[in-house]
C-alpha positions, 0 to 999 in steps of 0.5 A: 252204776258202773259196778252193776253193769260189770257184775251183770256182764261177768255173770253173762260171761260165766253163763256163756262159758258154761254153755260152751262147755256143755255144747262141747262135752255133753250136747253132741251126744244128745244132738248128733244122731242118725235121723228117724225119718231117713230116706236114701236110695243107692245102687251097686253094679256088677259086670260079668256076673254069674247067677241062676235066674228063677225067671229064665230057669237057667244059669246066666253068665256075663250079666250086668247086675244092678242092685238098688237099695232103698231105706226109709225111716219109720219115725213113729216107731223110733225114739230119742235113742233108737231109730227104725228103718225099712230096707228094700233091695232089688236085683235086676239083670240089665243085660237080659232085662230080667229081675233076679231077686228082691229082699226086705228088711226092717231093723232098729238100731242105736242112733249113736252107735249103729248097734242093732236092737231087736225091737219094733217089729225087726225082721228079715224078709218078714221073718222076725225070728232072725236075731239081727246083731252087730252093726247095721251093715251100712251104718257105723258109730259116730267116731268110728275107731280103727278096730274090728267091728261085728257087722250084720251080713244079711246074706247069711243073717248073722254078724261077721267081723269087719277088720280095720285094714288101713285108711284112704281118701274119698273126695278129700275125706279121710276114711277108714277101710274095713274088710269082712272075709267070709269063707265057705259058710253054710247058709241053710239048704235049698230043695230043687229039681235034680235036673237043675243041679245037673244031677240024675233022677226026676225028683227033687234034691236038697243041697246045702248052700254055701256063702263066700265073700270079701266085702270092703267098706270105706267109712268116714270115722267122724260121721260113721257114714259108709261112703263106698262099698265093694262086695265080692260074693259067691253063693253056691249049692254043693253035693256031699262031696263038696262039688259045686252043683249050681252057682246061685250068684258069683261076682263083684258088686260096687257102688256106682259113682253117682251113689258115692257122690250122693252119700258123700254129699250127705256126709259133708252136710253131716260133717258141717252140722257136727262141726257147728255143734262141737266146734263153731258154736262152743268156740263163739260162745266161749270167746264171747263169754270170756270177753264178757267175763273179763270186761265185767270184772274190770268194770266191777272193780271200784277205781281210786277216784270212785273210792274217794267220792264214796268216802266223801259221801260217808263223812258227816256233814256240818250241821246247819246253824241259823243266825245268832239271836 
């Protein structure tokens, strides 16, 4: 009986050790992913902003702009490997109580690497011909490395390099800092009345639009979560001589403190879940498995006394004799 119990324990211990190894080496890649049904709202605020207001039909200076970004997952369109989210950005001038702009975007991406995938009705502002490439733009890979990544910039609808620029700490979490520099990149053209651009004539003029930006991202390398963002951007219309004729947007937008806290809270939950899958459960199962294996081996070994008893059981017994006749 002792031997049977020992062998059973040893088998259970070996099984638990195998499960612990699988949890540590294989299952994190299957379980640790971006969700399909995400819902998140964040805000960026910029003070002293300059922009052209379509509603007031003039340039505005010294304004405070609030950018509200909302993302909502389309779980039905996603899969075990790909998530599909819808994004909506609303820019509002709180100084003059005027709406400025809104943009929409639908994007599909790899749930582990945050690399964009062109499928599932992906589009920018309803335009599905725009090919979204690189990283999502506010999501990064699990296990983010200290390297340069190509990140999709929705201001110019193309990916740009975001270079690793050091580390820092946000609420006790060590983060990687990445910086995207874009210098005077043309992003199409805009047709508008010549008078709005300060040009002579009564008709319309078509001017090239140029984008310059320094965007900084603070990323938790463990979870790929972007915990803070600063966007210093300038969008202008220029004439053929390179002179600025109209400033469409200029200033620096930053994550609000409440948005930082919201994202940090979600990140802490994700870090706890990852630790549970990658460290805590494998450690507990590994320790239990090792204990069960060792105890099982000890119990399964036949002791000297048991060997003697077993040997006696195998000796031939004397035959029983009746009384002599």
